[in-house]
C-alpha positions, 0 to 999 in steps of 0.5 A: 503714342496716340491711340489713332495711329495706324502701325503697319505691320506691327500688329502682330508684333507686341514686342515692338509696341514699346520700342523707341520711335524716331522720325525721318522726311519719308515718315515716322517708324518704330525701331527693332534694335538688337544687339546695338544695331538697328535691324528693323524700322516699322513705319508708323502712319501710312509712311511708305515700308520701302522707304521706312524700311531703308533706315538699317541699311543706311544707318550701318552702311558700308558707306559710312565715313568711320573716322575723319579723314584728310585728303593727301595732297592737302595735308601735304601741301597745305592750303590751296586751289586744287582739281584733285579733290574727288581723285585724291587719297583720303587718310584717316587722322585722330580727332584732335588733329583733324579738329585743330586743322580745321580751327587753324583754317578757320581762324586764318581765313577770318584774320586774314581774308575776313568772314566772307571768305568762308561760305557756309553751306547746307540744306534743309533736309539733312535731318527730321530733327530741329536741334540736329539740323545741319543747316542750322547748326552750321550757321550758328557756329559759323556765326559765332565764329566771326560770320560767314557767306551764308546762302539765301533761297533754296532750291525748292522754290526760290523763285516763289520765294522772292516773287511772292513777297512782292505779290502777297506780302510774304513767301508763306504760301509755299512755306507753310500756307496753303488752303487743307485738302479737307476745305477742297474735299468739302467745297471744290467743284474743280482742282486744276494743278498745273505741274501734276499731282504725282503721289510720290511726292507725298511721300515725302515731308521736309521734317517729317510726318506721321500721317500721309492723309492726301490720297484719301483726301483726294479720293473724298473730293472726286467721290463729291464730284469734284473733277481734277484737270492736271497739267504735265508732260508725264501722265504719272503725275496724275494719282492711280485712280483719279478719274483726271483730264490730263493735258500734257503741254511742252514744258515751259508753256503753262505760265501761257495756259494761266494767262490766256485763261485769265484773258478768256475770264476777261473778255467773256465777261466772267472776271470777278470786277468787285473781287478786282478792285476791292482785293487787288492793285494793278489789274489794267495795266495787266489786262492791258498786256492780255489783250493786247493793248500794251504789246500788240498780241493778245493772249487768246487761247489760240495764242496759247495752244500754239505756244503749248503744243495742244489743240485750242480745244483742249484749253477751251474744254479747260475754260468751260470747266473752271468758268463755273462753280468752286475752282481751286488752282494749283502748281508744284514747286517745279514749274518756278524752277524754270527759266522766267519761273517767278511768272508761272506763279504771278500768272496763277494769282492772276487767274485765280484774281480773274475767278474772284475765289480768293479766301474761299473754302475750295476755291482760289490758289495754293501752291506744292499739292503736288510737290510735298506730302503734307502740303494742305494737311489740316494741323496747327502751326507753330508747335515744332521747335526751332533752334536758334541762330545768331546775328551773322557779321557776314554776307548772303548771296542766292543759294543758287549763286555760289558757284559764281562766288568762286569763280568770279568773286568781285563781280556784281549780281542783280537780285531782287532789286539790288546789286550784290558783290559776289565774295571772294570766296576762298572756304568751303565748309559744308555740313549737311546737303549735297551740292554735287546732287542739288545744284545745276551744270556740275561740270560748272560746280566742280570747276568752282569747287577747285577754286577753294583752298580749303574744304570742309565737309561733315557728312555720314556717308562717302557721297560725292561732296565727302569725296572732294572734301580737304577735311572730312568729319564723320556724322551722326544719322538721326538714329544715332542721337536725341532730337525732336522732330515734325513739321508745321504741315503735320499735326505731331510733334516726335521725340526722337530717341537714339536708337543705336551708339554712334557707328565708327568715330561719328560724332553729332554736328553739335558736338564737332562744332562744340570742340572747335568752338572751344578751340577757337574761344567762341564756345559760349557764343556757340552753345550757351553752355547747354549739351544736347538734353539741354538744348531740347529743354530749352526749345520745347520750353518755348512750345510749352509757353506757345501752348501756355498763350494759346490755351493748349495742354502741352506735355512736359518734355519728361512726358513727351519723351516718354509717350514719343509722338504727341498729337497737336490738337486741331486747329477750329476748322480746315485752313482757307488761305487768305480767308481773314484778307478776303474777310476784312482786307481794310482791316487785315491787308497784306503786307505789300505796298498796297496792302493788296494783291499786287497784279501790278507792282510799281516796286518791281517795275521799278527795279528796271529788269527788262525781263520784269514789266511789273506784272505777270508776263510769258517769255519763251524760255532760251532751251524748250521745244518751241526752240529746239533743233531736229533731234533735241529733247526737253529734259524734265527732271523729277523726284525719284520713285522712293528717294528723297533727293540723293538719300536712299540712293545706296539702299535697297528703295533706291536706284543703285545698281543700275543708271537711272531710269529715264522715260521716253515715249515709245515712238521716240524710242523707235526713232532712235533705236532704243529698247526698253532697259537700255543704257542710253547716253544723254548730252548737251553742250554742258555735259552727259551721263547715262541712263536706262530706257523706261518705255513710258506710254504716258511720255509726250513726245520730245520729252525725257523724264529723268530722276535726280538722286543719283551718286554723282559719278564721273567717268574716270576716262572722261565718258559719261558720268556714270550713275545717271545724274542729270545735274551734269546736263542742266543749266546754271542759267537763273529764273530772272535777274528777280530772283536769281533762282534755279532754272533746272527744268529748262534744259535741251539735250541730245539721247542716243544708245550708249556704245558698249553697254549693258541692259538693265530693267527697272 
């Protein structure tokens, strides 16, 4: 183990010094195992003790699925659409019975309806390990079995993944590339964070992280004199101890503020004309929009202040803070999870281009500093191995559109300049992820789910998705298998030792797919004759080859397994996004149509979308406070304090035991007769859910802030959803025809005390 790792709470426990190491998305830990049970997880490297400490509860949870089950109605009546999923009895069966039934259904679908009849569902947060990464496994298996309907994009940054390749040439600005916090700490005079810098989000990283350096680096930047401005309706989005200026605009107005600041840069003479001419294309058409030449409305600070519901003096003060010095602009991932969310990222890039500091240390823009723990970490990328996929003979649809495919087969969907014909999905195969957590408008999802003839799910616990399966296979957790984990955003690779035997009759996803592939005659294509260790060794060989090519000494597989954690040598210097492009734009052009930053995109303009004129633009959302009726609130949904999406909900770290909290301004609470800890009801035309009132002076008036993460539990009598899952309220409306991404943060709701409900406290 690397000597520079801090071991929390383990210094006095020498027995743990040689204990096995593992990794979750919320951090690395040493495992205290006694008599085949995980009794304690001791965090490493500053990971959150409450979240990491919940591992024993996860592994040995009473919610674990102990054996395969088949829904009684499907077992007795055969494959057919059904609205009984989630209410029907689940019957335990032997493994061979369940595997034979599942293989038979896959074969029937392939032969009778073709590969696109099978929707392969998953999500990337299921495991920090790269071999037992459920999304990679289910895709490879279904591709080997004949093909399937895949999902492209995601719920985290789906709009960004489509707009950024047009503007910057790739989506690397959100997937892994960002200027390091070390560069910011050393060079930035001002950081402006649209959407917040909430430190609770720094506790998690996709793939897991050993280091958690962000609090220290932010403090270093402030100590050097860097001034922070945070724009968010929630004061909690300012890290504790940070002396930041807080601006609380209406949700949905950030794009207008960015465009107004860009307008101010242009009309005040601050715009860097040399940068615009050499590194961008199309700024003239953007300027025509900013000045009102093209539409008659100048995008002034007064214009933006009216839309944002903040004093214009506040925006003038913000302009004064960024007009001089080295400025880093950032936007959280949440901003693009809203109607017209693509425009927030395009506008941020446009503002940064006006200031002319893109590619300079501590300047320009980056995305996601307030969204995940290792964004901006200083790490050499490419040393975490990956599990390879196979070509898919089916098709792919946007991730947020899977319910539409079930409800409206044959309809066309505009997407990134092309038309997609939605497939006739008749079977859902879901392994990893919980769509009854992360999808929007769960009433619509439940109706779509009922149209499938067969639903097969892999899951360790009885989540809402597992309860809505026809065949459910009990899957192992990361603690029950060997793997290699890590992320390109953290300078470590972790050998994840198996800590305890598989619980109950649980099996690894890989082993389940291998058994199905054997029955379907595609075993060789799926696993190439390799078992778990064989795949881990092959994957590590790619890392060793990369190290040899780059002159980096990489430990052997045996050495990695023995030492547990390998610290990848640091890069030569702090990463600065687009530094190479700035240094030599002709020699190292961007992979865009022009080779430069596209402030105007001829390609997007050519798609003919009425809401996409080819440059950044402000469109008011359909649902926002600017169009709210009396008594309506804007609902902002964010990540829970100590959960990862729905993971950990059933543990002591999570929110189970009471409806999820909803933050409300004291004046709004008084107006609606709501007291602290009272159970309330949030509702709109899409649905209703319960919540526990948390009165917070830091919430903007007219806004409610509620975490996602509660396990979906509809009320049997038809009342409000019981656990506080706000996605019964969020709209399945998409960001735009360009990206077809989720617009969860554009939702209006009403609020009232829940009759006959007990109070709770948080």
